[in-house]
FIGU-753676 format. One record per residue (C-alpha): residue in one letter; y, x negated, z. Coordinates in steps of 0.001 Angstrom, whole numbers, padded with zeros to 6 digits, always signed. Layout:
REM residues N
AYXZ/...
REM end
This chain:
REM residues 168
M+125126-103381+109116/S+127105-100958+111159/V+125795-097516+111986/N+127538-094254+111101/S+127069-091904+114011/W+128355-088878+111982/G+126163-089380+108969/S+124341-086554+107353/H+120930-087996+108272/R+121035-087499+112005/G+117319-088282+112603/N+116333-091623+111196/A+118517-094549+112164/L+117673-096368+108932/Y+119568-093730+106927/R+122657-093885+109197/T+123902-097352+108166/T+127386-097581+106694/G+127525-098335+103021/S+124737-098128+100550/L+121172-097664+101680/A+120310-100164+098997/F+121525-103019+101270/V+119086-102076+103948/A+116341-101319+101434/A+116654-104768+099894/A+116426-106611+103248/R+113112-107711+104734/A+114423-106843+108153/A+117294-104849+109629/F+118429-104505+113188/L+120732-102206+115226/V+123026-103637+117869/A+124187-100938+120215/A+125314-100408+123820/D+122550-099390+126167/P+123058-095659+126892/D+122142-096163+130529/C+124155-099373+131096/P+127151-099771+128689/K+127729-103478+129528/R+124187-104260+128360/K+123654-104508+124578/L+120430-103697+122750/L+119080-105469+119623/L+116604-103036+118092/P+114590-103191+114896/L+115515-100644+112259/K+113179-101928+109585/T+110765-104851+109090/N+108307-105351+106305/L+107351-108945+107125/A+105410-108214+110302/E+104510-105424+112691/E+107502-103711+114207/S+108228-105341+117490/A+110079-104171+120646/G+113765-104662+120976/L+115654-107085+123086/A+118497-106632+125499/Y+121385-108943+126490/T+124568-109038+128424/I+127747-110892+127412/F+128823-113164+130274/S+132282-114752+130463/A+133554-116930+133223/G+137010-118454+133462/D+138115-120430+130394/D+134548-120977+129191/P+133557-119272+125982/P+131405-116132+126410/S+127662-116533+126389/L+124700-114204+125990/I+122270-113731+128790/W+119088-112290+127385/D+116732-110043+129418/K+113355-111584+130015/E+111466-108337+129212/P+111572-106599+125811/V+112914-103062+125721/S+110796-100147+124543/I+113578-097776+123437/R+113798-097224+119700/A+116940-097221+117486/N+116482-093503+116702/D+116395-092642+120409/V+119588-094679+121206/L+121493-092932+118410/T+120135-089458+119359/K+121258-090019+122930/R+124655-091213+121753/D+124958-088048+119633/E+124160-085899+122694/E+126768-087758+124736/D+129336-087175+121946/R+128564-083457+122010/D+128940-083466+125790/G+132197-085171+125568/L+133429-082495+123198/S+132362-079811+125691/E+134420-081421+128335/V+137521-081516+126055/V+136927-077895+125147/N+136926-076979+128857/W+140036-079132+129436/L+141928-077474+126573/G+140985-074009+127838/I+142331-074867+131258/V+145552-076396+129870/L+146270-073373+127639/R+145185-070787+130177/D+148689-070228+131478/G+150204-069688+128007/P+151233-071447+124757/M+152195-075165+124742/T+153909-077251+122119/V+151788-079700+120242/K+154094-082538+121509/D+153357-081514+125137/L+149720-081233+124504/Q+149605-084674+122935/A+151332-086096+126002/E+148766-084307+128281/A+145837-085493+126203/K+147116-089049+126298/A+147628-088874+130110/A+144091-087622+130462/G+142750-090427+128232/L+141575-088071+125456/S+141445-088770+121809/W+143729-086510+119802/M+140995-086117+117123/T+138584-084812+119795/V+141305-082471+121099/R+141737-081072+117505/R+137959-080624+117208/A+138012-078798+120587/K+140864-076626+119272/Q+138746-075502+116355/K+135663-074881+118588/L+137747-072888+121101/G+139507-070753+118410/V+142999-071875+119406/V+145809-070481+117343/S+148619-072683+115907/E+151940-070890+115414/K+155667-071317+115145/S+158053-068853+116651/V+160900-069837+114381/F+161055-071788+111118/N+162466-075013+112512/G+160787-074600+115888/P+157867-076717+117256/W+154230-075885+116631/R+152640-074188+119581/W+148941-073795+120472/T+147758-070721+122249/L+144437-069246+123157/R+143410-066406+120844/D+143076-062977+122432/D+139583-061643+122443/D+140905-058434+120735/P+138429-057712+117978/G+141195-056123+115908/Q+143080-059373+115709/P+142224-061677+112817/P+141378-065263+113689/A+144002-067903+112842/
REM end
């Protein structure tokens, strides 16, 4: 099962699986595989649900690849105590922090005046930013989209803080 990080049930990891909850409900055990928030190269295998035995601790592993040999898993000797809910909550917080950084970036880029969407897309790509995240930052920042002429390019500009001006 894959996990939907933008699901409506942010708290319980069990309710954040992609697809029908019936698949997880019918299973005797379900696990989450996720990157370790503190060490992205390390992966975590964490129990979401088990009704065959007591819930156990999770496991951690690293994928090792050398030369032409096929990749192999190197399992940590000690179990991990972090829970699936905690991993997903931490990931959600990191996602929000990433949006804050893009909001700051967009504010700096537009500080000197309007820019065409084409130029902004090039700047975002050069900065390694997702265009979807830039669009979310645009909404959060209150950036205005406008065209100066009918066939002209779309431009984004920071909205004036004039209370008399309606938002875009």
